[in-house]
C-alpha positions in Angstrom: -21.7 -61.1 69.9 -19.0 -60.1 67.5 -19.7 -59.2 63.9 -18.6 -61.5 61.1 -16.1 -59.9 58.7 -18.8 -59.4 56.1 -21.1 -57.4 58.4 -18.2 -55.5 59.9 -17.2 -54.4 56.4 -20.8 -53.4 55.7 -21.0 -51.4 59.0 -17.7 -49.6 58.4 -18.7 -48.8 54.8 -22.0 -47.3 55.9 -20.4 -45.2 58.6 -17.7 -44.0 56.3 -20.2 -42.9 53.6 -22.2 -41.1 56.2 -19.0 -39.4 57.4 -18.1 -38.3 53.8 -21.6 -36.9 53.3 -21.4 -35.3 56.7 -18.3 -33.3 55.7 -20.4 -31.5 53.0 -23.3 -31.0 55.4 -21.2 -29.7 58.2 -19.3 -27.3 56.0 -22.4 -25.9 54.3 -24.1 -25.6 57.7 -21.2 -23.8 59.2 -20.7 -21.3 56.3 -24.4 -20.6 55.9 -25.7 -20.6 59.5 -22.7 -19.4 61.6 -20.2 -16.6 61.4 -17.1 -18.7 60.7 -15.2 -17.9 57.4 -13.9 -20.5 55.0 -10.2 -20.1 55.9 -10.9 -20.5 59.6 -13.1 -23.5 58.9 -10.4 -25.1 56.8 -7.7 -24.5 59.4 -9.8 -25.8 62.3 -10.9 -28.8 60.2 -7.3 -29.8 59.3 -5.9 -29.2 62.8 -8.6 -31.2 64.5 -8.3 -34.0 61.8 -4.6 -34.2 62.4 -5.1 -34.4 66.2 -7.8 -37.1 65.8 -5.6 -39.2 63.5 -2.5 -38.7 65.7 -4.5 -40.0 68.7 -5.8 -43.0 66.6 -2.2 -43.8 65.7 -1.1 -43.6 69.3 -3.9 -45.9 70.4 -3.3 -48.3 67.6 0.4 -48.9 68.1 3.4 -47.3 69.6 6.5 -46.1 67.8 5.2 -46.7 64.3 6.5 -44.0 61.9 4.1 -41.7 60.1 3.9 -41.7 56.4 2.8 -39.1 53.8 4.7 -36.5 51.9 4.5 -32.8 51.2 3.0 -33.1 47.7 0.0 -35.0 49.2 -0.2 -32.5 52.0 -0.4 -29.6 49.5 -3.1 -31.4 47.5 -5.0 -32.0 50.7 -4.8 -28.3 51.7 -5.9 -27.2 48.2 -8.8 -29.5 48.3 -9.9 -28.4 51.8 -9.5 -24.7 51.1 -11.4 -24.8 47.7 -14.1 -27.0 49.3 -14.8 -24.6 52.1 -14.8 -21.4 49.9 -17.1 -23.2 47.3 -19.7 -23.9 50.0 -20.2 -20.2 50.5 -22.0 -20.3 47.1 -23.3 -23.9 46.7 -26.0 -26.0 48.3 -24.8 -29.2 49.9 -26.0 -31.7 47.3 -24.8 -29.6 44.5 -21.3 -29.3 46.0 -21.1 -33.1 46.7 -22.1 -33.9 43.1 -19.5 -31.6 41.6 -16.9 -32.8 44.0 -17.3 -36.5 43.5 -17.9 -36.1 39.8 -14.7 -34.2 39.4 -12.8 -36.7 41.5 -13.8 -39.7 39.4 -13.4 -37.8 36.0 -10.0 -36.5 36.9 -8.7 -39.8 38.0 -10.0 -41.6 34.9 -8.7 -38.8 32.7 -5.2 -39.0 34.3 -5.2 -42.8 33.6 -6.0 -42.1 30.0 -3.3 -39.4 29.8 -0.8 -41.9 31.2 -1.5 -44.4 28.5 -4.4 -46.5 29.8 -6.5 -47.8 27.0 -10.2 -47.2 27.9 -12.9 -49.5 26.5 -15.9 -48.4 24.6 -18.2 -48.3 27.6 -15.6 -46.5 29.7 -15.3 -43.8 27.0 -19.1 -43.5 26.8 -19.4 -43.3 30.6 -16.7 -40.6 30.8 -18.5 -38.6 28.1 -21.9 -39.1 29.8 -20.5 -37.9 33.2 -18.9 -34.9 31.6 -22.1 -34.1 29.8 -24.0 -34.2 33.0 -21.6 -31.8 34.7 -21.7 -29.4 31.7 -25.5 -29.5 31.5 -25.6 -28.8 35.2 -23.5 -25.7 34.9 -25.4 -24.2 31.9 -27.0 -20.8 32.7 -30.5 -21.0 34.0 -32.7 -20.1 36.9 -31.4 -22.8 39.2 -27.9 -23.0 37.8 -25.2 -23.1 40.5 -22.8 -20.2 41.1 -20.0 -20.3 38.4 -17.3 -19.3 40.9 -18.6 -21.8 43.5 -18.8 -24.6 40.9 -15.3 -23.9 39.6 -13.9 -24.0 43.1 -15.6 -27.3 43.9 -14.3 -28.8 40.7 -10.8 -27.6 41.7 -11.4 -29.3 45.1 -12.4 -32.5 43.3 -9.3 -32.4 41.0 -7.1 -31.8 44.1 -8.7 -34.7 45.9 -8.2 -36.9 42.9 -4.5 -36.0 42.8 -4.3 -36.8 46.6 -5.9 -40.2 45.9 -3.5 -40.9 43.0 -0.5 -39.9 45.1 -1.6 -42.2 47.8 -1.9 -45.3 45.7 -0.1 -48.3 47.0 0.9 -46.9 50.4 1.6 -49.7 52.9 -0.3 -48.0 55.7 -3.0 -45.6 54.6 -3.9 -44.4 58.1 -0.2 -43.6 58.9 0.1 -41.8 55.5 -3.1 -39.8 56.1 -2.0 -38.8 59.6 1.4 -37.6 58.2 -0.4 -35.7 55.4 -2.8 -34.0 57.8 0.1 -33.0 60.1 2.0 -31.6 57.2 -1.1 -29.8 55.9 -1.6 -28.0 59.2 1.1 -25.3 58.7 -0.2 -24.9 55.1 -3.7 -24.3 56.3 -2.5 -21.9 58.9 -0.6 -20.0 56.2 -3.8 -19.7 54.2 -5.5 -18.4 57.3 -2.9 -15.7 57.6 -3.5 -14.6 54.0 -7.2 -14.1 54.8 -6.7 -13.0 58.4 -8.4 -9.6 57.8 -11.7 -11.3 56.9 -11.3 -14.1 59.5 -14.4 -14.6 61.7 -15.0 -17.3 64.3 -17.8 -18.2 66.6 -18.5 -21.1 68.9 -21.0 -22.8 66.7 -18.8 -22.5 63.6 -15.8 -23.7 65.5 -17.7 -26.7 66.8 -19.0 -27.7 63.3 -15.4 -27.4 62.0 -14.1 -29.6 64.8 -16.8 -32.2 64.0 -15.9 -32.1 60.3 -12.2 -32.5 61.0 -12.1 -34.9 64.0 -15.1 -37.1 63.2 -16.1 -36.8 59.6 -12.5 -36.6 58.3 -10.1 -38.1 60.9 -12.3 -40.9 62.3 -14.2 -41.2 59.0 -11.1 -41.8 57.0 -9.7 -44.3 59.5 -13.0 -46.3 59.4 -13.0 -46.1 55.6 -9.6 -47.7 55.4 -10.8 -50.5 57.7 -13.8 -51.0 55.3 -11.5 -51.1 52.3 -9.8 -54.2 53.6 -13.0 -56.1 52.8 -13.9 -54.3 49.5 -12.5 -54.6 46.1 -11.2 -51.5 44.4 -14.3 -51.4 42.2 -16.6 -51.8 45.2 -14.7 -49.0 47.0 -15.1 -46.7 44.1 -18.8 -47.7 43.5 -20.1 -47.2 47.1 -18.8 -43.6 47.1 -21.4 -42.8 44.4 -23.9 -42.8 47.3 -22.3 -39.7 48.9 -23.9 -37.0 46.8 -27.3 -38.6 47.2 -26.9 -38.9 51.0 -25.6 -35.3 51.2 -28.5 -34.0 49.1 -31.2 -35.9 51.1 -29.7 -34.9 54.5 -29.5 -31.2 53.4 -33.1 -31.3 52.3 -34.2 -32.6 55.7 -31.8 -30.7 58.0 -31.0 -27.5 56.1 -34.3 -27.2 54.1 -32.4 -27.1 50.7 -34.3 -27.8 47.5 -33.9 -30.9 45.4 -34.2 -29.3 42.0 -34.9 -31.1 38.7 -31.6 -29.9 37.3 -29.8 -31.5 40.2 -31.7 -34.8 39.9 -31.1 -35.0 36.1 -27.4 -34.1 36.4 -27.0 -36.7 39.2 -28.4 -39.4 37.0 -26.1 -38.5 34.2 -22.9 -38.1 36.2 -23.5 -41.1 38.5 -24.7 -43.2 35.6 -21.6 -42.4 33.6 -19.4 -43.3 36.5 -21.3 -46.6 36.9 -20.5 -47.4 33.3 -16.8 -46.7 33.8 -16.8 -49.0 36.8 -18.8 -51.7 35.0 -16.2 -51.7 32.2 -13.4 -52.1 34.7 -15.3 -55.0 36.3 -15.8 -56.7 33.0 -12.1 -56.3 32.2 -11.1 -58.1 35.3 
């Protein structure tokens, strides 16, 4: 029995959110429990993601041109590199919270910089989310690594830039495939820079392939299918589940702690983003 469009969208959305959370879990597991280094993980992830997306494009249709551009590919490479290095120093849930908080704040901030006129609740939500991130980074016994947090925020800003550059593309899967293919030589160039500290083992390689081919390549393709049945606000809102899913999965699978600082900061950051989305919904 075939699924109705509503349930198909729901299924695709759940799978995509699990894939996004899986990226954080796979990267953290690889860098904390195997011998792979961040540059090698990034290179394998992008190459395997490019191959998976290329195969999806070949199966979907023949002769359709790829999209994307070098600016988006550079943003993708910066995101993936900073993401991997950051997870040398951060727990899974901490990294996911910083990443998705930085993505949303940077995209809203860019809109304000470009002349968008935020409403009262949108301003309050942005301030609340920023307060949550700042409070989370204050010195303390369970405060995250400053360098790791800075790198993950950079990854979030780069991913926000990648998302902004991809607005309005006619075929997101074709654009993402082109961007991954263009990012491949960039990731290999980064690997050459860090070649003296490069390290690779079978377990780390396997986790990187899973992150690139499944959680990134297939995950993004499924997400774009889900977006066909979601409004822009629904698409942004459901991504708020990713830090929670990542933290819970890491607590079960990697025995990471759910600290009070993380829980409070999550409430502030995600609550602030909900306020921003609610303001947009009211405006529509």
